[in-house]
N, C-alpha and C positions, 0 to 999 in steps of 0.2 A: 477642604475645610474640615476641621475637627468636628465629628458628629456630636461631641459632648460640649461644644463651645458655649451653649447656653448656661451650663452649670459651672463652668470654669471661672466666670467673672460675673458676679452678681451685682456689683456696683454699676452706676450709669456708664454706658459705653464710652462717653466722651472722656471719662476719667482714665480709661485705658489708653485712649488716643493721646492724652497729655503725657502719661508715663512713657509711651513709646516715642513721642515727639522729643521729649527731653533727652532720651537716649540718643536720638538722631542728631541732637545739637552738639554732642560731645566732640565729634570730629571737627566741625568748623570752629568751635570754641578753642580747641587745642591749637589750631592753625593761627587764628587771628588775634588771640588775646595778648600774645607777647610781642606782636609786630611793633606797636608803639614804643617798646623799650629796646629796640634794636641798638640804637646808639649808646644807651646806658649800659647794656650788656657788653657791647664791644669794648667800651672804655674800661669797664670793671675787669673783664677777662683778658684784656689786651688782644682782642681778636680782630683779624682783618675783615673787610667786607665779604671776601670770598668765603671765609670761615663762617661768618654769620649766615650767609646764604646756605651753607651746608647744614646748618641747624634746621632749616626749613626743608631742604631737599631730603635729609635723612628721615625726617618725620613722614613726608609724603610718600617716599618710595617704600618705607617700612609699612605704611598704611596700605599701599597698593599691593605689596607682596602678600601680607597676611590675609588680605581680603579674599585671596584664593582659597583659604582654608576655613575661615570662620563659619561660613554657611554650610560647607560640607560637614564640618564637625557637628553643627547643630542638627543636620539631617540624621546623624547617627546617634548622638548622645542626648539630644533634646535642646530646646532653645534656652531654657533657664540656666543650666550649668555653664554654657558658653558665655552668656551675658555676665553672670556673676564672677566667673574667673577672669574674664576680660577686664572688668571694673577693678578687681583686686590688683592686677598687673598694671593697669593704667595709674592707679593711685600710687603704687610704689615707684613707677617711673617718674611721675610728677614730683614725688619726694626727692628722687635723685636729681632732677633738674634744679630743684630749689636749693640744694646744698652743693651744687657743682662748684668746683674751685678752678676749673680750666675749661676752655672751649671744647677740648676733646671729650671731657666728661659730659658736657652739655649735649654735644652731638650724639654721644652714645645713648643717653637717657631719652633724648628726643626721638631717636630711632625706636627705642623700646616703647615710648608712648604711641608711636604710629602703629607698631606691631599689635598693640593691645586694644586700642580704642575703637577699631573698626568693628569689634564684636557687637556693640550696641547698635551702630549704624546699620550694619548688614542684617543682623538677625531680627531687628525690630520690624523690618519690611516683611519677612517671612511670617512673623507672628500675626501681622494684620490679616494676611490671607488665610492663616490657620483659623482665625476667629470670626471672620466676616464673609458673607456672600459678596459677589462682585460689585453690585451697586452700592452696598453699604461700605465695602472696602474702599471704594473710590472716595466716599465722603471722609473716611478716617484718614486715608492717604493725603487728602487735601489739607486736613487739619495738621498733619505732620509736616507737610510742605511749608505751611506758614511758619512754624518754628524753625525749620531747617533754613529757610530764607532769612529769618530774623537774626539768627546766630552770627553770620559773618558781618552783619552791620553793628550789632550790639557789642560783640566781643572786643573790638578795638577800643570802644569807648570805656569799657570796664578796665581793660589793660592800661589805657592811658591814665585813668584816674589813679589806679594802684601804683603805677610807675612814678607818677607826679608827686603823690602825697606820702608814699612809703618808699619802696625801692623795687628793682626788677625781681628780686627773690619772691616778693609777695604775690606776684602773678602766678607763680608755680605753686605756692602754698594755697592760693585760691583754687587752683585746679585739683590739688590734693583733697580739699574740702568738697569740691563738686563730685569727684569720683567716689569719696566715702559716702556722701549723702545719697548718691544714685545707687550704690551697692545696697545700702540699708533699705531704701524704698523698694527696690526690686526684690530683695530677699523677703521683705514682708508682704509684698503685694502681687508680684508677677507669678502667675501659675505656669505650669508646663503646658504649652499649647499644642505640641506635636503629639499626635495620637501614637500609642505604642505600635499599632499595626502599620503605621506609615514610616517607621524608622528604617533607614538604610544600613546594611551591614558595614562596619568600619573595617574595610579590607582595601588594600592598595589596588587590587584589580578592579574592585567595584568603583573606587574613587576615580581611577583612570578612565573607566568606561563612562562614568558620568561626565567628566570633563570633556571627553571626546564627543559625547552625545550633544552637549551644548555648543562647544566651539566649532563643531563641524556643521551645525545648523545655521545656514545663512540668515534665517528669520531671526534667530536669537541675536546674532552679531549686529544686524541692522537695527533692531529695536534697542540694543544696548548703546549703539552710537547715537540714535535719535534721542534717547533719554539722558545720556551721560555727558555729551559734548556741549550742547547749547548753553548749559549753565555757565560755562566758562566765558561766554559773552558778557555776563554780569560779574563773575568772579574776577575777571581781568580788571574791571574798574575798581573793585574793592581793594585788590592788591596794589593798585596804582594810585590809590586815593591821596596819599601825601603829595605826590608830584602833580597829579591831575587837579586837585583842589587848591593846593598851595601855590604851585609854580605857574600852572597854566591859567587857572581861573582867578588867581590872586585873592583867594579867600583867607581870612584869618582862621587859626585853629578853632576859635570859638564858633565859627560859622560852618565848620565841617558837618555838624549834626544835620543840616538840611539835606545833604546827600544821603545820609543814612535813613532819615525820616522818609524821604521820597522813595528810596529803594524798598524799605520795609513796607510802605504803603502799597506799592505796586504788587509786591509778592502776596501780601495779605488779601488784597482785593481779587487777584487772580485765583488764589487758592479757595477763597470763599465762593467765587462764581463756579469754580470747578466742582466743588461739592454740591452746589445747587443744581448743576446740570446732570448729576449722577442719576442714571436710569431714565433720563428724559431726552438726552442727545446721544446719538450713536458715537462710540469712541472715535471712529475715524474722522467724523465731522468736528468733534471737539479738538482733536489733535491738530487738524488743519487750521482751525480758527486761531489756535495759539501760534502756529508757525506763520500765518499770514500777518498777525500783529507784529511779531518779531521782525519779519522781513520788511514790512512797510516802515517801521520806525528805524531800522538799520539803514535803509536806503536814504531816508530823510536825514539821518544823523551824519552820514558820510557827505551828502550834498551840502548840508549846512556848514560843516567844518571845512569843506573845500572852498566855499564861497565867502564865509564870514569869519571874523576873529572870534574865537570862543568867548562866551560870556556866561556868567552864572545864571542870568535871567532865562536862558533857554538850554544851556548845555546839560543840565541835570535831568530835565524831563524825559529825554529819550531813554535814560537808564531805568527810570520808573516804569515806562510803558513796556520796555523789553522784559523787565521782571514780571509784569502783569501777564504778558503772553506766555512766558516760560512756565509760570505757576499754573496757568490755565490748562496746559497740555501735559505736564510731566507726571502728575499722579496717574493719568490714564495710561500713558506709555509704560510706566513702571509696573502696573498691574498686568498689562499684556505680556511683559517679560516674565513675570512670575507664573503666569498661567500657561505658558507654552509647554512646559514639562512639569506638571503638578507634583510629581513624585520627587522632584529635584529643586524645590522652591528655595531652600537655603543656599544651595550651590549656585542657582541662577542669580540670587541676590548678591552673592559673593562676586561672581564674574561681572555683573553689571556694575558693581562698585569699583572693580578693578579698572574698567574702562574709564569711568568718571574720575577716579583718583589719579590715574596715570595722566589723563589730560590736565588735571589740576597741577600735577608736578611739573609738566612741561610749561604750563602757563607761568607758574611761580618762578621756575628756574631759568627759563629761556625767553618766553614771549614778553612778559611784563617788563623786565629790564630793558628790552629793546625798544618798546613803544610807549612807555609810561610818560615820556616828556613830549609827546606829540598827540594832540587831540584828534587829528585826522588818522594817525596810526592806531590809536585806541579804537576809534569808530570802525575802521576797516577790519582790524583783527576780531573785534566783537562780532561783526557781520560774518566773518569767515567761520567762526565756531558755530554760529547759528546755521550757516549753509551746510556744514557737514551733517548736522542733524536732519535738516530738511531734505537733502538729497537721499540720505539713508531711508527716511520715511517714504518718500515718493518711490524709490526703487522697490521697497518692500511692498507697497500697495500695488505696484504694477505686476509684480511676480505672484503675489499671494493676496488677491483682492478680498478674500474672505476674512482676513485678519482685521479686527476692529470694526467689522460690519455689523 
């Protein structure tokens, strides 16, 4: 924690949480806002379904690749410059998407979006730990999780409205505006939170030593899996929403909002409770509470879809409860990741994001297209992602019982 944290931000602490949370929303917004316009973009640019999928994959893998470096750069040059330059590049990339005349151009600028927008997502986590002691950091991280979970649900609604009443170009013009507004807000408000004495030398040898220090630490890898993979149990349903809601549950587009309302409600409730438990419940116990909730609802969801025909009256509730369990535990796991190697918090946040975004890319490019037309398939794969996180956490607790204690 920065010893001068009390003097760096004189406004109420919740306002800093909001600023960091909105930065964290940039990644999900960039993924989900344009999904409702897929068919319109394909028709306009004469793109095949495979090419349209590449516009998503290019973003996700660009995001995953550059996440390796955002945090490391912020450990050397400071949090503020990395965030501001990332927002400049994101705004320019969004501008390129808005004026693209071919699918090749769109793929290129989507990759550039992915390379740039991770700066806000990754570095904002390190800023939290720079500014707050552990129990308060958990409360702030919980507030950020609320916004992070809301973004994938709200973004398609905004994108759908823009595509319906304007055209697909307007979606990327909207993202240009978001990037510019965030740059201005952070330029005016965000202080440099990394103390000068904590900065790492920007040398290849030092960077490689840091990467090796984290990647060779099984505790870090297990915590990164426990925090980064279970979210895909919820993300899978978001990506599959058109097929799941329209084809399987036979809902009209005007009824899709129920899915997003319930998903957001579960995440907000779980994040609120996580913040309330900060400093009162041991981290290990709170993490297991979240995993038990996700495990129980996943088993019930699989059983219900195996025995009964899916129906909107009950098929949406498991997604809400799963989101509640995930939001209850993920702020705690994230802080454990950041505190394993305090001198490498930026790099740790980067590598944690790489694990999560790589899983996101696999879900979007491979898993969702395979199972989106089967309610049982969706339930089973959602449970599988949760299980990866649960096994990682249990393995960690068996080998290093002091973590989270």
